[in-house]
N, CA and C atoms as an extended XYZ file, in Angstrom:
465
Properties=species:S:1:pos:R:3:atomname:S:1:resname:S:1:resid:I:1 pbc="F F F"
N        42.274     -123.919     -193.546 N   MET     1
C        41.791     -125.163     -193.551 CA  MET     1
C        40.778     -125.255     -194.703 C   MET     1
N        40.964     -126.173     -195.669 N   ARG     2
C        40.160     -126.360     -196.783 CA  ARG     2
C        39.252     -127.656     -196.512 C   ARG     2
N        37.908     -127.438     -196.625 N   ILE     3
C        37.031     -128.636     -196.313 CA  ILE     3
C        36.794     -129.350     -197.647 C   ILE     3
N        36.671     -128.843     -198.828 N   LEU     4
C        36.417     -129.630     -199.879 CA  LEU     4
C        37.744     -129.613     -200.730 C   LEU     4
N        38.106     -130.775     -201.254 N   THR     5
C        39.381     -130.911     -201.984 CA  THR     5
C        39.028     -131.740     -203.228 C   THR     5
N        38.814     -131.112     -204.317 N   ASN     6
C        38.529     -131.708     -205.598 CA  ASN     6
C        37.307     -132.778     -205.523 C   ASN     6
N        36.345     -132.445     -204.591 N   GLY     7
C        35.130     -133.300     -204.466 CA  GLY     7
C        35.352     -134.620     -203.925 C   GLY     7
N        36.485     -134.911     -203.137 N   LYS     8
C        36.755     -136.119     -202.549 CA  LYS     8
C        36.326     -135.988     -200.999 C   LYS     8
N        35.852     -137.180     -200.563 N   PHE     9
C        35.553     -137.212     -199.090 CA  PHE     9
C        36.910     -137.500     -198.360 C   PHE     9
N        37.268     -136.690     -197.406 N   THR    10
C        38.476     -136.817     -196.710 CA  THR    10
C        38.314     -136.864     -195.186 C   THR    10
N        39.296     -137.061     -194.482 N   GLY    11
C        39.251     -137.168     -193.177 CA  GLY    11
C        38.600     -135.939     -192.347 C   GLY    11
N        38.903     -134.756     -192.996 N   TRP    12
C        38.381     -133.543     -192.459 CA  TRP    12
C        36.737     -133.569     -192.586 C   TRP    12
N        36.299     -134.143     -193.590 N   HIS    13
C        34.880     -134.200     -193.802 CA  HIS    13
C        34.232     -135.072     -192.690 C   HIS    13
N        34.843     -136.220     -192.318 N   MET    14
C        34.459     -137.125     -191.447 CA  MET    14
C        34.582     -136.528     -189.973 C   MET    14
N        35.475     -135.808     -189.728 N   THR    15
C        35.711     -135.072     -188.477 CA  THR    15
C        34.665     -134.010     -188.306 C   THR    15
N        34.381     -133.359     -189.312 N   ALA    16
C        33.439     -132.178     -189.220 CA  ALA    16
C        32.048     -132.874     -189.006 C   ALA    16
N        31.641     -133.927     -189.631 N   ILE    17
C        30.450     -134.571     -189.434 CA  ILE    17
C        30.200     -135.161     -188.020 C   ILE    17
N        31.320     -135.800     -187.421 N   LEU    18
C        31.330     -136.222     -186.167 CA  LEU    18
C        31.103     -135.231     -185.054 C   LEU    18
N        31.909     -134.095     -185.293 N   VAL    19
C        31.800     -132.987     -184.321 CA  VAL    19
C        30.420     -132.359     -184.341 C   VAL    19
N        29.895     -132.144     -185.572 N   ALA    20
C        28.574     -131.594     -185.709 CA  ALA    20
C        27.545     -132.519     -185.032 C   ALA    20
N        27.570     -133.857     -185.289 N   PHE    21
C        26.592     -134.781     -184.779 CA  PHE    21
C        26.626     -134.854     -183.204 C   PHE    21
N        27.823     -134.986     -182.604 N   PHE    22
C        27.943     -135.057     -181.231 CA  PHE    22
C        27.655     -133.653     -180.552 C   PHE    22
N        27.973     -132.507     -181.260 N   GLY    23
C        27.617     -131.255     -180.761 CA  GLY    23
C        26.129     -131.085     -180.630 C   GLY    23
N        25.326     -131.470     -181.594 N   VAL    24
C        23.881     -131.384     -181.588 CA  VAL    24
C        23.372     -132.271     -180.542 C   VAL    24
N        23.828     -133.583     -180.345 N   VAL    25
C        23.414     -134.422     -179.374 CA  VAL    25
C        23.631     -133.871     -177.889 C   VAL    25
N        24.852     -133.326     -177.603 N   MET    26
C        25.179     -132.692     -176.371 CA  MET    26
C        24.307     -131.467     -176.135 C   MET    26
N        24.006     -130.641     -177.122 N   ALA    27
C        23.161     -129.414     -176.905 CA  ALA    27
C        21.768     -129.829     -176.443 C   ALA    27
N        21.238     -130.863     -177.225 N   VAL    28
C        19.903     -131.328     -176.864 CA  VAL    28
C        19.856     -131.860     -175.506 C   VAL    28
N        20.903     -132.710     -175.136 N   ASN    29
C        20.763     -133.298     -173.752 CA  ASN    29
C        20.984     -132.265     -172.664 C   ASN    29
N        21.887     -131.281     -172.884 N   PHE    30
C        21.964     -130.210     -171.866 CA  PHE    30
C        20.787     -129.359     -171.772 C   PHE    30
N        20.066     -129.136     -172.910 N   THR    31
C        18.855     -128.335     -172.886 CA  THR    31
C        17.766     -129.104     -172.188 C   THR    31
N        17.591     -130.262     -172.471 N   MET    32
C        16.477     -131.042     -171.800 CA  MET    32
C        16.761     -131.241     -170.262 C   MET    32
N        18.124     -131.593     -169.948 N   ALA    33
C        18.405     -131.560     -168.511 CA  ALA    33
C        18.023     -130.350     -167.740 C   ALA    33
N        18.379     -129.134     -168.316 N   ARG    34
C        18.275     -127.967     -167.770 CA  ARG    34
C        16.671     -127.636     -167.508 C   ARG    34
N        15.907     -128.083     -168.609 N   MET    35
C        14.382     -127.910     -168.554 CA  MET    35
C        13.889     -128.728     -167.382 C   MET    35
N        14.317     -129.991     -167.315 N   ALA    36
C        13.801     -130.975     -166.353 CA  ALA    36
C        14.104     -130.395     -164.960 C   ALA    36
N        15.296     -129.945     -164.676 N   ILE    37
C        15.666     -129.594     -163.432 CA  ILE    37
C        14.927     -128.251     -162.980 C   ILE    37
N        14.696     -127.450     -163.928 N   SER    38
C        14.018     -126.118     -163.529 CA  SER    38
C        12.611     -126.258     -163.381 C   SER    38
N        11.975     -127.409     -163.932 N   SER    39
C        10.425     -127.501     -163.838 CA  SER    39
C        10.158     -128.495     -162.692 C   SER    39
N        10.983     -129.148     -161.971 N   PHE    40
C        10.593     -130.044     -160.809 CA  PHE    40
C        10.042     -129.408     -159.798 C   PHE    40
N         8.855     -129.690     -159.406 N   GLY    41
C         8.087     -129.054     -158.444 CA  GLY    41
C         8.271     -129.461     -156.963 C   GLY    41
N         9.103     -130.433     -156.837 N   GLY    42
C         9.371     -131.032     -155.458 CA  GLY    42
C         8.921     -132.377     -155.307 C   GLY    42
N         8.811     -132.796     -153.958 N   THR    43
C         8.497     -134.226     -153.480 CA  THR    43
C         7.128     -134.428     -153.515 C   THR    43
N         6.545     -135.693     -153.478 N   VAL    44
C         5.178     -136.037     -153.290 CA  VAL    44
C         4.915     -135.994     -151.792 C   VAL    44
N         5.734     -136.678     -151.106 N   VAL    45
C         5.616     -136.576     -149.519 CA  VAL    45
C         7.039     -136.212     -149.012 C   VAL    45
N         6.937     -135.560     -147.858 N   ASP    46
C         8.222     -135.140     -147.224 CA  ASP    46
C         8.926     -136.275     -146.529 C   ASP    46
N         8.100     -137.104     -145.904 N   ASN    47
C         8.626     -138.233     -145.206 CA  ASN    47
C         7.894     -139.474     -145.546 C   ASN    47
N         8.468     -140.359     -146.271 N   SER    48
C         7.766     -141.582     -146.847 CA  SER    48
C         7.467     -142.543     -145.688 C   SER    48
N         8.255     -142.546     -144.634 N   TYR    49
C         8.038     -143.517     -143.491 CA  TYR    49
C         6.721     -142.994     -142.716 C   TYR    49
N         6.592     -141.692     -142.526 N   VAL    50
C         5.424     -141.330     -141.798 CA  VAL    50
C         4.145     -141.523     -142.715 C   VAL    50
N         4.261     -141.324     -144.046 N   ALA    51
C         3.233     -141.546     -145.008 CA  ALA    51
C         2.840     -142.920     -145.019 C   ALA    51
N         3.723     -143.940     -144.800 N   SER    52
C         3.456     -145.405     -144.887 CA  SER    52
C         2.664     -145.581     -143.593 C   SER    52
N         2.930     -145.055     -142.523 N   GLN    53
C         2.131     -145.320     -141.323 CA  GLN    53
C         0.668     -144.834     -141.309 C   GLN    53
N         0.426     -143.844     -142.254 N   LYS    54
C        -0.967     -143.362     -142.403 CA  LYS    54
C        -1.655     -144.001     -143.461 C   LYS    54
N        -1.041     -145.006     -144.299 N   TYR    55
C        -1.557     -145.482     -145.384 CA  TYR    55
C        -3.017     -146.154     -145.122 C   TYR    55
N        -3.030     -147.031     -144.195 N   ASN    56
C        -4.299     -147.604     -143.814 CA  ASN    56
C        -5.379     -146.802     -143.474 C   ASN    56
N        -5.147     -145.590     -142.713 N   ARG    57
C        -6.086     -144.744     -142.489 CA  ARG    57
C        -6.610     -144.025     -143.749 C   ARG    57
N        -5.779     -143.785     -144.730 N   TRP    58
C        -6.134     -143.204     -146.024 CA  TRP    58
C        -7.079     -144.154     -146.721 C   TRP    58
N        -6.744     -145.437     -146.676 N   LEU    59
C        -7.642     -146.517     -147.406 CA  LEU    59
C        -9.028     -146.519     -146.753 C   LEU    59
N        -8.991     -146.473     -145.351 N   ASN    60
C       -10.328     -146.381     -144.709 CA  ASN    60
C       -11.101     -145.297     -144.986 C   ASN    60
N       -10.531     -144.107     -145.202 N   ALA    61
C       -11.131     -142.912     -145.448 CA  ALA    61
C       -11.734     -142.887     -146.883 C   ALA    61
N       -10.910     -143.466     -147.840 N   ALA    62
C       -11.377     -143.596     -149.191 CA  ALA    62
C       -12.597     -144.648     -149.309 C   ALA    62
N       -12.587     -145.622     -148.597 N   ALA    63
C       -13.677     -146.580     -148.582 CA  ALA    63
C       -14.975     -145.983     -147.933 C   ALA    63
N       -14.807     -145.180     -146.944 N   GLN    64
C       -15.986     -144.513     -146.379 CA  GLN    64
C       -16.465     -143.432     -147.308 C   GLN    64
N       -15.624     -142.719     -148.091 N   GLN    65
C       -16.078     -141.676     -149.125 CA  GLN    65
C       -16.851     -142.369     -150.211 C   GLN    65
N       -16.332     -143.592     -150.519 N   ASP    66
C       -17.006     -144.471     -151.672 CA  ASP    66
C       -18.401     -144.822     -151.248 C   ASP    66
N       -18.617     -145.185     -149.923 N   ARG    67
C       -19.878     -145.666     -149.446 CA  ARG    67
C       -20.903     -144.409     -149.460 C   ARG    67
N       -20.429     -143.200     -149.502 N   LEU    68
C       -21.406     -142.041     -149.548 CA  LEU    68
C       -22.228     -142.178     -150.956 C   LEU    68
N       -21.534     -142.583     -151.994 N   GLY    69
C       -22.252     -142.653     -153.346 CA  GLY    69
C       -22.341     -141.323     -153.916 C   GLY    69
N       -21.561     -140.401     -153.597 N   TRP    70
C       -21.608     -139.111     -154.231 CA  TRP    70
C       -20.989     -139.097     -155.564 C   TRP    70
N       -21.569     -138.430     -156.539 N   ASP    71
C       -21.075     -138.223     -157.881 CA  ASP    71
C       -20.805     -136.672     -157.999 C   ASP    71
N       -19.387     -136.307     -157.919 N   VAL    72
C       -18.977     -135.051     -157.916 CA  VAL    72
C       -18.305     -134.596     -159.229 C   VAL    72
N       -18.714     -133.562     -159.929 N   THR    73
C       -18.119     -133.173     -161.237 CA  THR    73
C       -17.612     -131.695     -161.019 C   THR    73
N       -16.408     -131.552     -161.368 N   VAL    74
C       -15.716     -130.245     -161.257 CA  VAL    74
C       -15.386     -129.796     -162.628 C   VAL    74
N       -15.696     -128.408     -162.843 N   SER    75
C       -15.385     -127.828     -164.329 CA  SER    75
C       -15.067     -126.368     -164.089 C   SER    75
N       -14.519     -125.836     -165.029 N   MET    76
C       -14.272     -124.312     -165.108 CA  MET    76
C       -14.969     -123.644     -166.121 C   MET    76
N       -15.813     -122.597     -165.855 N   ASP    77
C       -16.449     -121.875     -166.914 CA  ASP    77
C       -15.549     -120.967     -167.669 C   ASP    77
N       -16.143     -120.265     -168.734 N   ALA    78
C       -15.240     -119.306     -169.587 CA  ALA    78
C       -14.572     -118.220     -168.736 C   ALA    78
N       -15.209     -117.756     -167.624 N   GLY    79
C       -14.716     -116.722     -166.820 CA  GLY    79
C       -13.647     -117.104     -165.824 C   GLY    79
N       -13.285     -118.539     -165.956 N   ARG    80
C       -12.279     -119.283     -165.107 CA  ARG    80
C       -12.890     -119.402     -163.621 C   ARG    80
N       -14.044     -119.327     -163.323 N   TYR    81
C       -14.728     -119.799     -162.083 CA  TYR    81
C       -14.907     -121.215     -162.048 C   TYR    81
N       -14.681     -121.868     -160.851 N   ILE    82
C       -14.757     -123.202     -160.585 CA  ILE    82
C       -16.124     -123.621     -160.232 C   ILE    82
N       -16.726     -124.583     -160.875 N   ARG    83
C       -18.058     -125.044     -160.677 CA  ARG    83
C       -18.097     -126.496     -160.204 C   ARG    83
N       -18.787     -126.746     -159.139 N   ILE    84
C       -18.817     -128.067     -158.550 CA  ILE    84
C       -20.318     -128.441     -158.569 C   ILE    84
N       -20.529     -129.677     -159.089 N   ASP    85
C       -21.839     -130.295     -159.213 CA  ASP    85
C       -21.811     -131.690     -158.331 C   ASP    85
N       -22.564     -131.666     -157.222 N   ALA    86
C       -22.558     -132.916     -156.400 CA  ALA    86
C       -23.998     -133.458     -156.383 C   ALA    86
N       -24.078     -134.853     -156.713 N   SER    87
C       -25.210     -135.449     -156.650 CA  SER    87
C       -25.138     -136.937     -156.125 C   SER    87
N       -26.230     -137.422     -155.748 N   THR    88
C       -26.263     -138.922     -155.393 CA  THR    88
C       -27.563     -139.570     -156.095 C   THR    88
N       -27.469     -140.649     -156.649 N   ASN    89
C       -28.520     -141.258     -157.524 CA  ASN    89
C       -29.210     -140.329     -158.296 C   ASN    89
N       -28.429     -139.494     -158.910 N   GLY    90
C       -29.109     -138.507     -159.943 CA  GLY    90
C       -29.616     -137.273     -159.425 C   GLY    90
N       -29.799     -137.172     -157.948 N   ALA    91
C       -30.407     -136.024     -157.397 CA  ALA    91
C       -29.303     -135.114     -156.824 C   ALA    91
N       -29.522     -133.872     -157.044 N   THR    92
C       -28.585     -132.872     -156.628 CA  THR    92
C       -28.514     -132.874     -155.022 C   THR    92
N       -27.356     -132.826     -154.468 N   LEU    93
C       -27.160     -132.909     -153.093 CA  LEU    93
C       -27.402     -131.411     -152.470 C   LEU    93
N       -28.255     -131.215     -151.538 N   ALA    94
C       -28.535     -129.960     -150.912 CA  ALA    94
C       -27.626     -129.819     -149.662 C   ALA    94
N       -27.369     -128.453     -149.312 N   GLN    95
C       -26.707     -128.147     -148.113 CA  GLN    95
C       -25.279     -128.632     -148.151 C   GLN    95
N       -24.555     -128.656     -149.344 N   VAL    96
C       -23.247     -128.965     -149.365 CA  VAL    96
C       -22.247     -127.668     -149.360 C   VAL    96
N       -21.294     -127.775     -148.602 N   THR    97
C       -20.434     -126.673     -148.643 CA  THR    97
C       -18.985     -127.174     -149.098 C   THR    97
N       -18.185     -126.323     -149.726 N   ALA    98
C       -16.865     -126.705     -150.161 CA  ALA    98
C       -15.792     -125.680     -149.848 C   ALA    98
N       -14.649     -126.193     -149.711 N   VAL    99
C       -13.464     -125.262     -149.617 CA  VAL    99
C       -12.340     -125.978     -150.321 C   VAL    99
N       -11.203     -125.281     -150.614 N   GLY   100
C       -10.155     -125.835     -151.235 CA  GLY   100
C        -9.113     -124.959     -151.583 C   GLY   100
N        -8.127     -125.464     -152.313 N   ASP   101
C        -6.966     -124.771     -152.681 CA  ASP   101
C        -6.725     -125.097     -154.282 C   ASP   101
N        -6.147     -124.141     -154.903 N   ALA   102
C        -5.655     -124.348     -156.411 CA  ALA   102
C        -4.133     -124.308     -156.294 C   ALA   102
N        -3.458     -125.519     -156.789 N   LEU   103
C        -2.073     -125.549     -156.604 CA  LEU   103
C        -1.448     -125.442     -158.005 C   LEU   103
N        -0.505     -124.799     -158.286 N   HIS   104
C         0.180     -124.862     -159.527 CA  HIS   104
C         0.958     -126.242     -159.611 C   HIS   104
N         0.781     -126.942     -160.787 N   PRO   105
C         1.433     -128.291     -160.851 CA  PRO   105
C         2.969     -128.193     -160.688 C   PRO   105
N         3.599     -127.080     -161.087 N   LEU   106
C         5.028     -127.064     -161.024 CA  LEU   106
C         5.514     -126.165     -159.873 C   LEU   106
N         4.624     -125.686     -159.057 N   GLY   107
C         4.997     -124.889     -157.889 CA  GLY   107
C         5.510     -123.593     -158.260 C   GLY   107
N         5.359     -123.064     -159.481 N   ARG   108
C         5.830     -121.804     -159.839 CA  ARG   108
C         5.013     -120.557     -159.457 C   ARG   108
N         3.740     -120.827     -159.157 N   ALA   109
C         2.688     -119.885     -158.731 CA  ALA   109
C         2.314     -120.063     -157.279 C   ALA   109
N         2.002     -119.095     -156.483 N   ALA   110
C         1.482     -119.247     -155.230 CA  ALA   110
C         0.127     -120.008     -155.157 C   ALA   110
N        -0.091     -120.782     -154.148 N   ASP   111
C        -1.386     -121.492     -154.003 CA  ASP   111
C        -2.403     -120.419     -153.779 C   ASP   111
N        -3.662     -120.655     -154.414 N   VAL   112
C        -4.817     -119.944     -154.396 CA  VAL   112
C        -5.939     -120.488     -153.608 C   VAL   112
N        -6.267     -120.065     -152.432 N   PRO   113
C        -7.408     -120.456     -151.599 CA  PRO   113
C        -8.726     -120.334     -152.282 C   PRO   113
N        -9.566     -121.287     -152.316 N   LEU   114
C       -10.829     -121.314     -152.996 CA  LEU   114
C       -11.975     -121.329     -151.817 C   LEU   114
N       -12.933     -120.442     -152.158 N   ALA   115
C       -14.149     -120.340     -151.373 CA  ALA   115
C       -15.314     -120.561     -152.322 C   ALA   115
N       -16.418     -121.203     -151.995 N   PHE   116
C       -17.635     -121.415     -152.872 CA  PHE   116
C       -18.795     -120.876     -152.247 C   PHE   116
N       -19.732     -120.548     -153.099 N   SER   117
C       -21.035     -120.163     -152.747 CA  SER   117
C       -22.117     -120.988     -153.452 C   SER   117
N       -23.218     -121.217     -152.983 N   ALA   118
C       -24.306     -122.062     -153.607 CA  ALA   118
C       -24.954     -121.174     -154.629 C   ALA   118
N       -25.226     -121.696     -155.850 N   SER   119
C       -26.098     -120.896     -156.780 CA  SER   119
C       -27.419     -121.423     -156.756 C   SER   119
N       -28.456     -120.686     -157.157 N   PRO   120
C       -29.798     -121.010     -157.171 CA  PRO   120
C       -30.116     -122.394     -158.038 C   PRO   120
N       -29.185     -122.725     -158.855 N   LYS   121
C       -29.385     -123.960     -159.665 CA  LYS   121
C       -28.882     -125.158     -158.955 C   LYS   121
N       -28.364     -125.054     -157.725 N   GLY   122
C       -27.907     -126.113     -156.997 CA  GLY   122
C       -26.461     -126.570     -157.031 C   GLY   122
N       -25.686     -125.844     -157.873 N   HIS   123
C       -24.303     -126.190     -157.832 CA  HIS   123
C       -23.497     -125.075     -156.958 C   HIS   123
N       -22.212     -125.517     -156.839 N   LEU   124
C       -21.429     -124.444     -156.045 CA  LEU   124
C       -20.497     -123.682     -157.090 C   LEU   124
N       -20.196     -122.500     -156.803 N   LEU   125
C       -19.426     -121.662     -157.734 CA  LEU   125
C       -18.392     -120.971     -156.979 C   LEU   125
N       -17.140     -121.023     -157.436 N   SER   126
C       -16.013     -120.272     -156.628 CA  SER   126
C       -16.367     -118.724     -156.650 C   SER   126
N       -15.780     -118.109     -155.594 N   THR   127
C       -16.238     -116.724     -155.370 CA  THR   127
C       -15.212     -115.869     -156.249 C   THR   127
N       -13.975     -116.439     -156.591 N   LYS   128
C       -13.065     -115.764     -157.413 CA  LYS   128
C       -12.636     -116.548     -158.493 C   LYS   128
N       -12.286     -115.958     -159.681 N   PRO   129
C       -11.840     -116.803     -160.777 CA  PRO   129
C       -10.272     -117.134     -160.561 C   PRO   129
N        -9.861     -118.178     -161.261 N   LEU   130
C        -8.540     -118.621     -161.163 CA  LEU   130
C        -7.556     -117.905     -162.213 C   LEU   130
N        -6.307     -117.594     -161.895 N   PRO   131
C        -5.412     -117.073     -162.856 CA  PRO   131
C        -5.265     -118.019     -164.025 C   PRO   131
N        -4.814     -117.449     -165.191 N   ALA   132
C        -4.563     -118.318     -166.395 CA  ALA   132
C        -3.672     -119.414     -166.130 C   ALA   132
N        -3.850     -120.592     -166.774 N   GLY   133
C        -2.828     -121.719     -166.678 CA  GLY   133
C        -3.589     -122.926     -166.090 C   GLY   133
N        -2.803     -124.060     -166.001 N   ARG   134
C        -3.199     -125.291     -165.438 CA  ARG   134
C        -3.127     -125.212     -163.914 C   ARG   134
N        -4.142     -125.843     -163.334 N   TRP   135
C        -4.117     -125.834     -161.841 CA  TRP   135
C        -4.639     -127.169     -161.364 C   TRP   135
N        -4.169     -127.567     -160.188 N   ASN   136
C        -4.487     -128.829     -159.553 CA  ASN   136
C        -5.403     -128.406     -158.343 C   ASN   136
N        -6.681     -128.797     -158.356 N   LEU   137
C        -7.637     -128.489     -157.265 CA  LEU   137
C        -7.610     -129.431     -156.194 C   LEU   137
N        -7.410     -128.965     -154.928 N   ARG   138
C        -7.594     -129.885     -153.807 CA  ARG   138
C        -8.913     -129.450     -153.021 C   ARG   138
N        -9.962     -130.215     -153.206 N   LEU   139
C       -11.222     -129.786     -152.730 CA  LEU   139
C       -11.691     -130.708     -151.663 C   LEU   139
N       -12.411     -130.086     -150.664 N   SER   140
C       -13.195     -130.787     -149.609 CA  SER   140
C       -14.675     -130.312     -149.605 C   SER   140
N       -15.493     -131.270     -149.892 N   LEU   141
C       -16.911     -130.994     -149.672 CA  LEU   141
C       -17.461     -131.577     -148.460 C   LEU   141
N       -18.465     -130.930     -147.803 N   ARG   142
C       -19.020     -131.332     -146.569 CA  ARG   142
C       -20.574     -131.184     -146.569 C   ARG   142
N       -21.229     -132.194     -146.001 N   ARG   143
C       -22.613     -132.076     -145.785 CA  ARG   143
C       -22.911     -132.842     -144.549 C   ARG   143
N       -23.207     -132.011     -143.550 N   GLY   144
C       -23.307     -132.541     -142.162 CA  GLY   144
C       -21.987     -133.131     -141.696 C   GLY   144
N       -21.983     -134.514     -141.342 N   ALA   145
C       -20.757     -135.145     -140.806 CA  ALA   145
C       -20.129     -135.793     -142.052 C   ALA   145
N       -20.596     -135.759     -143.168 N   ASP   146
C       -20.096     -136.363     -144.427 CA  ASP   146
C       -19.008     -135.537     -145.097 C   ASP   146
N       -17.907     -136.083     -145.348 N   ILE   147
C       -16.823     -135.304     -146.025 CA  ILE   147
C       -16.470     -136.081     -147.323 C   ILE   147
N       -16.319     -135.310     -148.357 N   PHE   148
C       -15.898     -135.885     -149.535 CA  PHE   148
C       -14.655     -135.047     -150.196 C   PHE   148
N       -13.465     -135.680     -150.251 N   LYS   149
C       -12.246     -135.058     -150.710 CA  LYS   149
C       -11.924     -135.495     -152.122 C   LYS   149
N       -11.382     -134.572     -153.031 N   LEU   150
C       -10.929     -134.929     -154.314 CA  LEU   150
C        -9.919     -133.973     -154.777 C   LEU   150
N        -9.139     -134.375     -155.746 N   MET   151
C        -8.153     -133.680     -156.480 CA  MET   151
C        -8.504     -133.790     -157.993 C   MET   151
N        -8.542     -132.608     -158.529 N   GLU   152
C        -8.885     -132.500     -160.024 CA  GLU   152
C        -7.984     -131.537     -160.640 C   GLU   152
N        -7.745     -131.709     -161.904 N   GLN   153
C        -6.845     -130.696     -162.641 CA  GLN   153
C        -7.747     -130.026     -163.649 C   GLN   153
N        -7.641     -128.677     -163.662 N   VAL   154
C        -8.334     -127.836     -164.545 CA  VAL   154
C        -7.311     -126.904     -165.335 C   VAL   154
N        -7.796     -126.552     -166.534 N   GLN   155
C        -7.007     -125.788     -167.457 CA  GLN   155
C        -7.647     -124.569     -168.044 C   GLN   155
């Protein structure tokens, strides 16, 4: 099969162009579909009907948490330890405890339970560093009967 014939554009040229174009399009589509399917982490809720029944309770808990007036900042230091600073009206909150979990956003790594200890400077510091990568933190802070829950992403 000869592709060039005296420098003229022939039907074979057009066929080769169309096959190459659609071959590239199909290769990209299959690659993107494979990547999307392999990285899907699952569902947000297992049962949307049950979640809808709890919705008003969740709204009330969020409103109660807002009334606390807590300002909570979550960060990760160079050693990959999680630091939590909790304050209200600019004053550091005393006697706050925290627990939580670090969840891999794509579900590829096992959840990491988090425990925190109070530092002399008034913030909470995780007792173990997180493995490398991006993590979603699900944290629960408590002071007496007051509970503050939050989700943060760290990298």
